[in-house]
N, C-alpha and C positions, 0 to 999 in steps of 0.2 A: 899932635893931638889926634885922639881916635874918638869918632862918634859911634855910639851904639844906639841902633833903632830897635826898640823893643815893642813887640805886639803884646796884646793881652794874654795871649797864650804862651808868653815867655819864649818867644822865638827870637833871640838877639841876632842882629845883623851888625857887623862892624864895618867901617869904612874909613879911609883916610881923607881928611879934608884937603881939598885943593881949591882954594878960593874962599870967597865970602859967602856964597850961596851954594847950598847942598841939596841934593835930591837922590832919592833911591827908588828903585823899581822892585816891588814885591811880587813874586810869582807863586803859583801853586795855591792861590786862595780859592775858597769855595764861592760859587756865585750867590748873589743875594744873601750875603752873610755879614753881620756887623762885627767889625774888628776895632779894638782899642789900641792906639799907637802913642808911644811917647819916645823921646830921643834922650839917650844918655851920652854925654861928652865926657871923654876919658882922656887924661894926659898922665904925665908921669907923676904928677902930684895926687891925682885922684879923679873923681868923676862928679858929674852933676846930671840930674834928670830933669826933663821938661814935664809939664802936666800931660795927662792922658787926652788924647783927641779920638773921638769915635768916628768911624767911617764904615759905610756899608757898600759891598761890592754890587756891581750891576747885575741885572738879571741875565740868565742864559737860558737857552732852550732846555725844556725839562729832560730828564733822563730817568732810567729805572722804570719804564712803562711796562706794566705786566699784561698778561693775556686776559681775555674776557672769561667770566664765569657764565656758562651758558645753561639755560633751562629751555627745554623744548616744550612748546605750547601749541594749543589748538590743532592737534592731530597733524603736526608737520607743517601747519600754515603760518606759525609765528615762532620767534625765538626771543626769550627774555635775556637780554645781555646786561651783565653787571661787571663792574670793574672798580678797581681801587685807585687812589691817587698815585702819581708817580712817586717812587721812592726818593727821588731828588727832583722836586718841582722846579728848583732854581728860579723861583719867582712866583708870582700870583697867576694861577691858572685862570685864564680868561674864558676858554671855551674847549669843549671836547668835540671831536668830529669823528663819525664813524663812516668808513668807506666799505662798500661791498662791490668788489670787482671794479674798483676805481670810480664807483658812482657814490656820491655823498648821500648818505641815508639819514644821518642825524647830525645836529649841531646843538649844543647846550651845555650847561653846567652839571646837570644831573648825571649821576654815575650809574644809571640804569636806563635801558631803553628797550621797549617791546618792539621788536622788529617783525612787522606783519606783511601780509599779501605775499608770502613765500610759497614756492612749489614744494610739495612733500618730497622727501628723499632726494634733495638736490644739494650739491656741495657748493657752498658759498665761501668765499675767501674774504674774511673781515679784517679790517685794519683800524686800529684806534689811534687817533691823533690827539695830542694834548698840546695846547698852545698858551703861551704867555706873552708878555710884551716883547720879549727878546726873540722869540721864534716858536717853531712847532717841532714836535718830535712824534714819530709814528712808531707803533709797536710792530714786531715782525708779523707777516701775514699769517692769520690764523684760520685754517680750513675748518668749517663747521658744516656738518650735514644735518639737514632738517629730518624730523622723525617721519617714519613711513605713514602712508594713508592707504586706504583701500584703492585699488586700481580704478581707473576711469577710462571710459571709451574703448572697451574691448570690441573690436569689429566682429561681425558675424562670420562664421566659417564659410569657405568657398568650396562648393562641390566640384571636384575635379573629375571623377569618373563614376558611373553608375552602371551596374548590370543587375542581374536577377537577385543575387545574394550578397553583393558587396557594394559599399558606398565608400568612396575615397574622398576625404575632405582635407583641406589645409586651412591654416589660420596664421595670422601674424600676431606680433606683440601688441599689447594695448597701446593706444596713442599716448596715454599717461600711465606708466606702470606705478608711479608713486612709491616705489620701493623695489626691492630685489624680488623678482618673481620666484616663488617657491615651486609652484607646480601649476599645470593646466589640467583641467578635468573636462572631458568630452561627455556631454549629457544628451541623451536622446529620448524621445518618446515616440510611441507608435500609434498610428490611427488605423484602427481595423475598419475594413470595408467589406461589404457583402459582395456576393458574386456579380451583382449588377453594377458594381462600381460606385455605390453611394456610401458616404462616410457613415460609420455606425458609432464606434466609441473611441475614445483616446485613453491610452494607458498612462500610468504614472511615469514621471521622469526616472531616469536610471542613469547612473555614471557608468559608462562602458569602457573608459580609458582614462588613465592618468599619466601625464608626461612630467617627469621630474627633472629632465635635462632641459632647463629653461634658458639656456644661454644662446640658442640659435635665434635667428630672426624669423624663420619660417618653419612651421611644424606641419606635419603630414600624418594622418591616421587613416587606416583602412578598416572599416567596420565590416566584419565578415559574419557569415552565418545568419543573414537577414532573411526575412520572409519575402518571397517575390510578390510583386504587384501590391506593395504596401507603402503607405505614406509615412515617412520618417522625418522627424524634425530634430534638428541638432543645435546646440548652443555651446559656447566655450565659457567655462568658469575659471577665471584667472585669480590665483591666490598669491598674496604676499604676507608678510608678518602682521600687517594691520587688518587684513580682511580679504574680501574677494569681490569681484565684479562679474556680472553675467553679460554675455553678448545677446543680441537679438537672435531669434530662431531662424534657421535656414532650413527650407523644406526641400526634400528630395523623395522621389518615388522610385522604388526598384522597378525593373522592367518585368514584363511577363515572362513566364517560362512554362514548362510543361506542368500540368496539374500533379498533385501528390495525394496520396490517401484514397486512390480510386478503388472502391470495393469491387470484388468479383460480382458479376450479375447473378441475379436470383433466377432460377430455371424452374418451370412448372410444366407438368405433363398435361396435355389436353385430355380430358375424359374420353375414354373409349376411342380415342383416335391415335393410332400409333404413328401418324405422319406429321404431327404438329407438335411444336414446343413453344411455350410462352416465355419470353425473355423479358425481364424488367431490371432496371439498374437505378442507382441513386447518384446524385451529384458527388464529385470528389470532396473529401474532407478539406483539402486545401486547393482551391481552384487555381491559385497562382496567376490569376489574370481573368479576362472575361471569356467565358466558354463560348466557342464558335460553333462546334459541332461535335456529335458523337459518331463513331463508326464501329462496326461490328466485325469481330474476327471469329470465323467459324473454322475449327480445325486448323488454325493458323493461316487461313486464307481470308484476306480482307474483302468484305462486301463491296461491290462497285458503287454503292450509294452511301450517303451519310444522313444523319438525323440532326435536326436543329437542336438547340440547347434546351428547348422546352419538351422534347420527347424523351420518355423514360421507359417505353415498352415496345416490344415488337413480337409478332408471332411468325415464327419460321415454319413454313409449310413444306410439303413435298419431300419429307424426310423418309429414311428407310427405317422400317420397324427394327426394334431391338438392336439398335446401333448406338454407339457411344459418340456423343458429340461434345466437343469442347467449345465454349464460348468465352470470349473476352471483349471488354469494352475499351475503346480507344477514345479518350477525351482529349480535345485539341483547343488550345488557346493560340493567340498570335505569337506566343513565345515557343511553341512546340506542342508535342503530343505525348501522352503517356498511356500506357496499356495496363489494365488491371490484371490481377491474377486470373487464370482461366477457371471457369466453373464447368464441370462436366455433368452430363446427364445422359441417361439411357432411355430410348424411346420404348414404348410399350411393345409387348410381343404380339405378333400376328401369326396367322397360319403360314407355314412354309410356302414359298412362292412356287416351287416346282419340285416334285419328288420323282426321282428316276425309278423305273421298274427294278425289281430285285433281280439279282443274278441267280439262276436256278441250275442245279446240277443233280441229275438222277444218280444216286449212289447204289441203288439196288432196285429190285422190283417193287419194293414196298417203302423205300425211303428216298426223300428229296431234301437236299441241302439248299436252303435259301439264304443268301447273303446280300447285303445292300450297303451303299455308302450314305453318309448323312447328306441331306439336301444341300445343294450349293448355296442356296439363300434360305437359311433356316428361320430367320425372322423371330428368333427366340431360342430358348433352351428346349431341346427335344425332351418331352416328358415321357413319351412312350411311343412304341411302334406297334402297329396292328397289322398282321399278316392275314389277308383274306384269301380263303381257298374254297372256291365253289360255295360261296355264301356262308362259310364257316370261318370263324375268327380265332386266330391264334395270337396270344400275347407274349411276345418275346421281351417285353420291357423296353430297356434302352440298349439292349444287345443288338449288334449289327448282323447277326445270323441266327438261323434257327433250323433244326433238323426235324422234318416232318415225317412221321412214321405211320404205320398201319394204313398204307395206301394200297391201292389195287395195282397189280402188275400191268404194265403196258397200257396205262391209262393217261390220257392228257388231262392235266390240271391247269387251271388258270389261277395265277397268283396275282393279287393286287396289295401293294404296300401302302400303308396309311401311316404318315408321320404327324405327330401331334405336339403342339406347344400349348402354353397357357393361353394363346390367342386364337387357337383353332386347329383344325386338322386339314390335311391335304392328301389326296389319294393319288397314286401313280396310275400310269396306264397299265392295262393287263399284260401279263407275261405268261406265256404257256410253256409247259414241259411235259415230257412223257416219261413214265417209269419204265425200267428195263423189263424184258420179257422173262417169263417163268413157264414152267411146264403147265399146259392147259389142265383145267379142272372142271368137273361137273359136266361131263358130256352126257347129255340125255340119249335115251334110246332112240333110234330112228323110227320115224313114222312109216308104217307099211300100209300100202293100199293095194288091194287085189284089183288089178286093172281088167282082169278077166280070168279066164280059166287057165291061161298060159303066161300071164305076166303079172308082175308085182311092181309097183311103183314104191321106191324107197326114197324118202326125203328126210333130211336131218338139218339140224341148226348148228350154228357155232356152239362151242362149249359155253356154258354159262359163265365160265371164267376162261376166255381164250388165253389171257396172260401173254399175248404176243400176237404176231402175225402168223396165221395158219399157213403152213407151207404146202400141206397135202392132206387129203382124206384117204383113208383105206376102208373099203367096204368088203366085209367078209360074210359069206352065205355059208352057214354051217361050217364056219372055220376056214373056208376056202376063199381066198382073195379073189373077188370078182371085179373090183374097180379100185383105181388109185388116181386121184386127181383133185382139183380144187372145187368141182362142182358139189352142190349140196343136194343133188337129185340124180337118181339113177333108175332106169327102167330095165328090170331084169326080165328077159323073154325066155322063151323055150323052156318054160316051166310045165310041170305037170299039174293039170287041174286037180283041185281037191287036195293037194299035198301041203303039208305044214313045213314052213321053212323059218329058219332062225337067222336073223341078221344082227351084225354088230358093226359099229363105225368107230374107227380110230382117227383122232385128230392129232396132227403132228405140227410143232413149231420148232424154232431153233433151239429150244431149251429142253424139249422132251415131247411126250405124247400121252394121250389119255383115250381110254376105250370105253365106249358106252355099254351100258347093260344090253343084253340080247333082247330083240323083239321078235315075236313069232306071229305068223299069219298063214292062213290057208288060201290057196287059190280057189276061185270060185268054180263052181261047177261049170257055169256058163254066164256070160254077162255081154251086155252091149260092147261093141268095139267100134273103132273108128270115130270117136267123138273128137271133133275139131275144137280148137280153142275158141272161146267166145269173142264176139266182136265188141270192142270197147270204144265209147265216144264220151269225151268230156262234155257234160251237159251244162255244168255251171262251175263256179269256184268251189262248191261244196257237194256236187253231185256228178255221177257219171252214169251213162246209159250202157247197160250190159245187154247185149242181143246174142242169140246162138241159133244154131241149127241142130236138128236131131242127129243121133249118131248114124254113121254110114251103115252100120249093122246094129239094128235095134235089138234083134234077137228077142223080141217080145214087146209087150206094152210098157211104155214108160210110166212108171208109177209116180215119180217125183224128180225134180231137178234141185240140185243144191248148188248154190253159188258161195264160194269161198273167197273172201277179200283180205288180202294181206299187205300191209306196208312193209316195205323191206327193212326199214330201220327199227321196226317194232317186233316183238316176239308174238304177240297174240294176233288173232285173225278174227274176222267177222263172217259168220255163216248164215246164209238165208236159204230156207227150204220152201219149195213150191210144189204142192200136190196138185191134183187134177182139178181141184176146186178154185185154185187161185187164178186171178185174171192173168197174171203174167205167164202161167203155165201155157195158156193157149197163144198168147202173143209171142211167147219166147223172147221176152225182154223185160228188163227190170231197171228202174232208176234207184241207184244207191245214194242215199243222202247222209248228211252229217259227217261229211268228210272234211279234210283240211284243205285250204286253198293251195293251189299251185304245189301239190304233193303227188308223188308217183305211188300207184297202187298196182299190185299183182292180183289178177282175178283168174280163178279156175272153175270150171263147170263140171258137175258130175251128174250123170243120168243113170238112174237106177230102174231095174226091172225086178221081177220077183226072183229071178236067179242071180242077180248081181248087179253090180254098178260099173260104169265105165267113167273114167275121169279124163278131162282133156289136158292139153298142155296149159301152162300158165301164160297169161297174156297181161301186158302192162299198159297202163294209161296214166296220164297226168291230168289232174284237175286244172280248171281254168284259174286265171289270176283274179285277185281281189285288191281293192285298194290297201296300200301299206298301213301299218299302225305302229304307235310308240316311236315316233321320231324323236331322238334326243336333241336338246338345244345345242347351238353351236358354241365353240370355245373361241374367244376373241383375244388377240394380242396386238396392242398398239405400238407401232414402230415409226421411226422417223427416217426419212430418206438421208443417205450420206451426202453431206455438203448442203443440206437444205433445211427447210422448216416444214415441208409438207408431211403431214401425218398420214400413214397408211395403216390399215387394219388387216391384220393376217387372221382369216376366219377358217377354223377347222371344225369338221363335223364327221360323224359316222353315219352309217346307214341305219334304217329303222330296225328296231328290234324284231318286228314282224314285217318282212318285206312283202310277203304275199304275192310274190311275182318277181320278175326280173326288173330291177330299178333301171328305168330308162335314163332318167337324168334328175338333177336336183335344181331347185329354184331358190335363190337366196334373195331375200327382201330386206331392205333397210329403210328406217325412218328415224327421224329426229325426235328425241323425247321432249314432250310437251305436257303441260298441266291439263290441257283440255282432253276431253274424252274422245274427240274426233281428231284424228291426225291425217291430214291430206298429203303429207309429205312421204308417202309410201312409194318406194322405187325398187324395181327389179334390177338388181346390180349383177346377177350371174345366173346363167342357164346352161347347165352342162353336167357331165358325168363325173367331174373331179369332186373330191371331198375337201378341197381347200380353195381359197380365193383371197387375193390381195386387193383390197379396195383402196384406191388412191384418189378418189374423187370426194375427199372429205373436207369439211370446213374446220378451221382451227378452233380449238377450245369449245368443242360442241359435243353434246352427249347424243349417242346414237343407240338404236336397237336393231338387232339382226334376228331374222327368223328363216329357217330352212324348210322347204317343202320337198318331200320325196315323191317321185312320179313313177308309176308303172303303167302298163297298158290298161289296167282296170280303174285306175283313179290316182288320187294324191292324198297326202296327209301333212299337216304342219307340225313344226316343233314349237316349244315355247320361245319367248323373246329373251335374247341376251343383250346386256347393256354394257356400253363402254364410253369413254370420254377421250377425245383427241387432245394432243398437247398444244401449248401456246404456239403463236406465230406472230410475226411482225404485224403491228397494228395497220389498219387501213383507214383511209378517210381522214388522214391527218391534215389539218388546215394550216395556213400560213400564220406566223405569229402576229399579234397585235402589240403595238407600242403605246404604252400610256404616258411615258415621260422619256425625252431624249435630251441629254445634255452633251457637253463636249466629250467626256470621257465615260459617261455612265448612261445606260438605257434600262428602263423598266419594261419587261416583256410579259404580256398575258398569253397563255397557251390554252387553246380550246382542246378538250379531250378528243381523241379520234372517234369517228363515226362507228367504226368497227374495231374495238380494242383487240379482239382475238386473244384475250387473256387479261390478266390484271396488270395494268401498266405500273411497272416498278420504278421507272426513272424517266425523266425528261432531260434532253440535252439540247442546248442552243449551240449552233455551229455556223461558221461562215467559211467561204473559200478564200485561200490565200492566193498569191500570185502564181504559185506552181500548180494550182488546181486541187490541192489537198484540202481536206476539211480540218479546220481548227476549232476545237471545243471552247466556247466562250463561257458556258455555265452549264451546270447540271444539278439535278435535285428531283425530289418527288413533288414539290409545289408546282401549281399551275401559274404562278407568278414569280418570276425570277429577275434578278438585277445583274446586268452585265457591267463589269468594270474593266478598265484597261483599254478602252477604245481610243482610237486616234481622233483628234478634232477635225472637223470639217471634211469627214471622209464618208464616202458612201459604202454601206455594208450591205451585202445580201445575206440575210440571216434566215436560217431555216430551223425547224424543230425535228428532233429525232426522239421517238418514243420506243421504249423497250419493255417487252413482257417477260423476257428471260435473258440469260447472259448474252446470247447472240440473236435473240429475236427482236431486232430493231428495224424500224422503218423511218424514212425521212419524208417530210412534207414539202410543200412548194416553199420557195424562198420569198422573202419580203425585203424590200430595200428601205434603208433609212440613211439619212445624212446627219452626222453629228454636228453640233453647234461649233462655231469657230473658237479658236484659242490663239494665244500669241504664237507666232512661228518659232520654230526651233531647227537646229542643225543647219544653220546657214553656212554654205561653203565659202571659203575665202575667195577673193577675187583673183583673176588670172592676168597676168601682165602680157599685153600685146606688143607694144612698142615702148621703148624707153630712149629718149635723147638727153642732151645735156640740160635742157630747160623745160621739156614737155614729156609726158607719159600718157599712154592710153591704156585703159583696163576694161576688162569685161568680166562678168560674173554670172553665176546661175542662180536660179531661184532657190529658196531654202528647200532642203530635202523634205521637211515637214512644214509646208506653209500654213497648215492648220486654218486656212481661210483664204481669202483673196488678197494677195499682196497689193497694197495701194500705192506704196512708194518705196524708194531705196535712197540711202544716204551713204555717201563715200567720205569716211573719216581718214585724215592724213595728218601725221605729225613727224617732225624731224627727229630721228633717233640718234643714239650715240654710235658712231662708226666702230666697226671691229677691224682693226689693222688696215684702215684705208691708207694711213700714213706710216712712214718708217718708225715713228716714235708715238707712243700712246700718251694721251694727256686726259685730264679729268674732263668730264662732260656731263651735261644735264639734258634730258629730252626736252624738245620744244612743245608748245601748247598744241592741242588737237584742234584741227580745223575741218569744217564741213566743206568739202570741195564740190560735192554734187548732191542734188536732191531731185528726184523725178521718178518716173515709172520705168525708164529704160534700164537695160542691163549692160550698159557700157558708158564710159565717160572719158574725157580727156582732161588731164590735169596740167595747168601751165604755171608759169612763174616759179619754177623749181630752181634750186641751186645746183650747179654742176658738181659732179663727183661727190654727192651727198646721199647718205643713207636715209631712207624714209620708211616709216611703217604706215600700213593702211589696212583698213578693214571696211566691210560692207555691212550696213544695218538695214534690215528689211522690216517693213511695217505692214500690218493689216489693221482691221477695224478693232482688234482686241488689244494688241500690244506690238512688241518688237523683239527681234533677235539679232544679235551681232555675231559676225564671223570671228575666227581667230585673226590676229595681226600677222600680216606677212611683210617682209622687207624687200626693198629694191634699192639699188644705187644708180643714180643718173650717170649719163655719160661724161667724159672728160672734156675740158676746153683748155686752151692755153692760159697761163697765169695772167693776172691782171694787176697792175700797179694801183694802189689806192691812195696812200698818203706818204709823206716823207717819214723816214725813220728818225728816232731821237738819239741825241748824243749828249751826254752829261759827264762831268769829271769833278774830281776833288784834287786834293794835293797830291795824291799818289796814284790814282786810277782813272782810266777813261772807260766809260760804259756806253756801248752802242747797242740799241734795241730796235729791231725791225719786225717785232711780232705783229704789228697792226699795219704793216706796209703793203702786203700782197694779199690777193685772193688766189689761192693755189689752183682751184679748178681741176686738179689732177694729182697724181702721186708724185710727191717731192723726190727729186734726184739729189739736189744739193742747194745751199745758199753759198754764194761767193761774195766776199767782202774785199774790196780793193782800196788801197790808199795811194792816191797820186798815180793810178793806173796799175799798181803792182798788187797782186793778190796776197792778202795777209791771212785769210781764213777761208775755208770751205767745209761744209758739213750741214747738219740738220738743225743746229741751235739757231735760235732767233734773237740771241743777245750775246755780247762778247765783252769781256773785261780784259784790258792790257795796262801795264803800268805807265804812268806819266812820269817822264824823266826831265822834261823842260817845258817851257812855254814855247809853243810853235803853232803853226797853222796846218791842219790836216785837210786833205781832200778825200772824202769817203764816198763810195758808191757800192750799193748792194745789188747783186743779180740773183734772181730766183730761177731756177731751172727745174722743170718737171718733165714728165714723159710726153707731154703734149707741146712743149715749147719753153720760152723763157720770157722774163720781164726784168726791166732794169729801172732803178731809181735814178733820179737826178743826182749830180755830184753835190755833196754837202760840204761846204768849206767851214771848218770849225777851228776856232782859236782857242787854245787852252788858257790863254792869259785872261781873256775877259769872258770866257764861257759862251760866246755867241756863235751860232751856226748859221750860214747863209746857203741858200740854194743857188748854185751856179748855173746849172743847165736844167732844161726839162727833159723828161724821158724821151728817148728817141724812138725809132720805129720798133725797138723791142718791146716797148710797153704795149704796143698794139698786139692784137692776137696773131701769134706766129703760127704758121701752119706746121704740121709735122714734117712737111717736105723740106729737105735740106736746101737752104739758100745758097745762091751761087758763091757768095762771099765766104761760105764756110768750106768751099771745095779747096783741095790741095793746090790745084793749078792756080787759083786766084791768089792764094797766099804766096806761092813762089813768085808769081808776077809782081805782086805788090812789094815783095822784098827786093827784087831786082830793080824795080822802078825807084824804090826808096834809096837803094845804094847809089844808083845813078844820080838822083837829086842830091844826095848827101855829098857825092864827090864834086859835083858842080858847086854847091854851096861852100864846101870847104876851100876849093880853089879860089872862089871869089873872095872869101873872107881872108885867105892868106895873102892874096894880092893886095887887098885893102890894107891889111896890117903892115905889109912891107912898105907901102907908099906912105902911110900915116906915121908909123912909129917903129923904127927898126929895133929888133930885139937881138940879143946876143945869140939866140938860137932861132932856127928857121921856123919853128912851129911852137905853138903854146904848149906848156907842159901838160903831159897826160896825167890824169888823176888816177893814181894807183887804186885798183879795185881790191877790197879786202875780201877774204873768204867769208861768205855769208853763212852764218849758223841758223839764223832765223830772222826774217824780216821784221817780225814784231814778237814781243813777248806777250803771250795771251793767257788769260785765265778762264777757267770753265765757269759756267753760270752758277755753279754750286758754292763758289768761294764768297766769303763776306768781304765787302768793300765799304767801310764806313765812311760817312762825311761826304757823299756825292752831292754835287750841286743840283739845283733844280734843272729840269729839262728845259732847254732853249728852243727846241724845235719839236713840238709834239706831233706825233703821227697817229694814225688810226687805220685799222685794217683787220683782216681775218687773222685770229691767233694761230700761230704755228708751233711746232715743237721747240722745246728748249733744251734738248739734249745734244751734246756735242759729240761728233764722231771723229773728226780729224781736223788737224791745224795745218795750213798751208806752209810750205817751205821750211819745215823743221818738226822734230818730234820731241825736243827737250827744252826746258825753260832756261833761257840765257842768263847769265850772270849780270850784275849791275854794270860792269865795264862793257860787256858786250852790248847791253842795252844802249849805253851812251854812244858807242860807236855806231850802232845801228841807226839811231835817231839822227846823229850828226852827219855821218858819211854816206851810209848805204841809202838813206832816204833822198840824198841830193844828187849823188854821183850815178846818174843813170845815162842810158844812151841818148843821144841827141834825137833819134827817131821817136823815142817815147815822149820826150818833151814836146816835140812838134805835135804828136798826136793829141796830147793832152791840151795844147794850146788851140788846135783846130776846133775843138768842141765849142759851142756857143756858151757864153757866160751870161749869168743872170745878174752879175754885179759889175761895177766899173773896174775894178782892180783886176788886172790881168793875172793869169796863173803864174806867169814869170815873176811879177812883183811879189806875189804871195810866197813863192818859193824862195826868193832872195831874202825877203823880210824874215821869214821863218828861219832860213839858214843863218842869217846874221844873229838872229835872237839866240839860236843855239849856241853859237860862238865857240864851239870846241871841236877839235880834231881836224881842222883844215891844214893843208900844207901852206908853204910860204906863198905860193902863187894862187891861192884861192881867189883873191881879188881879180886876178886876171881871168879866172874861170867865170866869175860873175859878169865881167865885162863881155866875154865871149857869149854868155847866155843872152845878154841884153842885145847884143849884136844879132843873135838869131832872131830875137823878137822883131828887131827893126827890119831885118831883110824879109822876114815872113809877112809882116802886116803891111809894109809900105812899098817896097821895091817891086815893081812889076817888070822893069827892064834893067839891064846891067850896063852901066856907062863906061866902067873900067875894064871891060873884057870884050872879046869878040863875040861872046855868046849873045 
């Protein structure tokens, strides 16, 4: 029979019945689904169906859970989450859960949720969980990013660097960007300030830079082309897709620099004064800082003084006329100086300073060529030249030469050149030249005078135009030459009375001759003769007395006398007749008046009778002197002595135009110019015959007048006054400075003007003397109150004042002393090390180079520094705290309680009433000592490794040479490490000891007994004498002879002991052999297998014997007794055989040491040996017995009963 199970969905299942009860399992059903089932029983005959039975499957976890539908809300602060039911709920949904980053954010049955309090532009991972009674199902993680929002918390930019035209700033990302940053905008605004530094106006904001590369964390922008000395404010505007955020403002101010826009100065000419120029200037258009001063450049030369910022004009004096001057203004701030464009001006014209006389050349007898050079100092453009010739003026214009014609031959002409500018004219000195000779002209007929009946006097004059120097005269009588010579008078004798004679005179010069018209005269029939020349006497300056005697031969009655008066330089003559009625006829004397003073006159007397006249020879006389007249005023030139400031006046003058006698001497008077009518300062400065004088007894910057008196024997006459002014000189009567305020580095000084300025004071300087005796300028300026900066505190200065009236016209006044206020000291020198031992050190130090006051105390600061290569291996170190080791007024100190072989740093701090100053740190290292044992070392182990650490066991007190680790008396390690790892192969007991060796000595730890089985370490011995301070001197037991002696004694004792033991063994128990078996020694490759401190050894047990001490190096340099790592088999042999089979002498030495525990070393060795249990020979039990026998003999037997010894 076949049973068919049918579901409602007609899914038949067939099965064969086996028994009376049947069941079937249906698979592949859907959860939480109702199914209708009936059974169909089928056999060969047919089938039958059961009624339908309904059944529902159980619930299962939901499936087909879809993702959220997300709506972004509230500007990125919320998400509206919506979702649909699972496609296969597999039951009744009891709850929905929403997880954000594994945090439950929502639970409920609603299928939407407003997820709030979110951060904008943040990625959230959301998971939807749907739960029914059977379980829960989660959707795949769904990343959702919130919407962007404007950035928040943009930090203000940071100013990185500032100069005059650039500001460099940096900024970071906003704390909350709230989205992807698109760009950054740098915004600035400028605050304009006036020249005094006060804020004026603020400009509008302006975007100066946009940064689109927003991926970096730090941004930098350099704002260039800024205005100097300007306040700028910057902020950062950060943009994302949702908006922007501004940072707060950051303020920066550009530094000062040289001003810009400084206009050229304006120049003005002073009216009618060619020696002055008025200069004015304006402030620069861009001060670029606070103006400190103005300076003036004249012809590219900097004035030695400066003007304050409030001065905008200056009058420049003592200039040269008609000269081009260039002026520029230098404006200075704290950032530098700038110079304006120069402005040029030409001073007014003046009369030329000096005109040289013309050069004259006589071209012929009637022509002279005059040439000249322009004046060296023209003081303007020469407008014309005037050539003066004997009070006649010729106008050559601007030409430099002129031909003067129509002149008289062989005549001296005086030329004066006058040069004129628009400012005036100046005349040269007179220059004379004579024209060439020409043949004489206009020779007058000779004058004939019948001297009697037999003689005729012939006189003649120079030709009216001699045109040269007359070389000879030829006198011809009736064509016959009777005389040739230079005389102009001839007396012709031996003539016939009453005869008419004709005379001509010929005058000769180098160019030719001229003959006068003939002159005729008849000799007298008879006339007086033998008339002597008259007697002449100068009666006064304008009168002469003429006296005479009658002729020797009167030849009749004298009817009249005639006096002829003739001046040689003139052509005419004066004739005075006296008849018998005149009073002078009887007196035979006459006073001739109306003559010129101090002039020579020729006088001739003629006596006449009725028959004729007789003339005497000419007689000469000179009139007396009279006071001179028309004395010209002197010419004055002011000069300065070379290398000094004393002004001298060079005074020149000429003689009077009418000397009226012989000038005996000149008197030069000097007086100072005053406004008063009466001047009592008149002084005679010169009395002599010279026409020049240098006056060097003048006061500086003073106006003087000079007057010349010319003196002859008859009297004197004065000239007019000539005026001059001397140049400036160093001031006199300069007082010491006065101090109105004195601080530590600044002093305000008041300056009293000098009593005698000797000019206009142009600058005051404040100076002091330095240590080398040279003057140091502290301040300068035109003000009488100045501030000195840069003084040293608590220092006495000798300060003086120097005043100047010109470039080199300076003088210094007396010094005044001030002492500045104290300030904190500075420049404290570091201390000097006097002595250093291992525990103490002494130091001394100097006072600060600039105490700036009275040092009240010193402090000595000391701290322990990290050493530099004091030990072979370097380790990490941190400096110790700073301690004050000394406080007091002394300059030396001793420091104690120091650690040996330790580097310390120290410094000195000096204090005064105002503050303190610290020196630089210096280092020193204390002396060495022998090492010192501090605490036991530690031994720990695990199943595979034994670790020994002696880093805190010793205090080195010197340079480490090595650490030596021994186990049971055998060295297993030496080097610089302070810990050691080696493999553990079995449970046994070790006897460890560490020795520290330095260059000063050594120290040894006690023996540590360590059992690897229980991990307990015991201290067997206390440190011996080596733990104490060993001296560097070699001990006797380290000497070779002592070692040899000990070996010999040991061998002897060993031989005795062996003999005793053998005898005892023979008596007690006979052996087949005469001696106990020797233990074969294996070739040792390494006494221990060691690890470096750098390897990892996990599972170490806790330390059983803690130790403490100074840390040492952990670096390994070498391993004793081998250089390679042994194999495991070698390790086992090493621990089992090599560690036990040692010489008997080593065992005895080990036993002789004092023990701190009751168990003897032999028992420990035997127990460990038995524990190891591997690698012994057959007779190793005998060896144990032998060793115990050694112990018994050594400890108990003091005498030997079974031997003769």
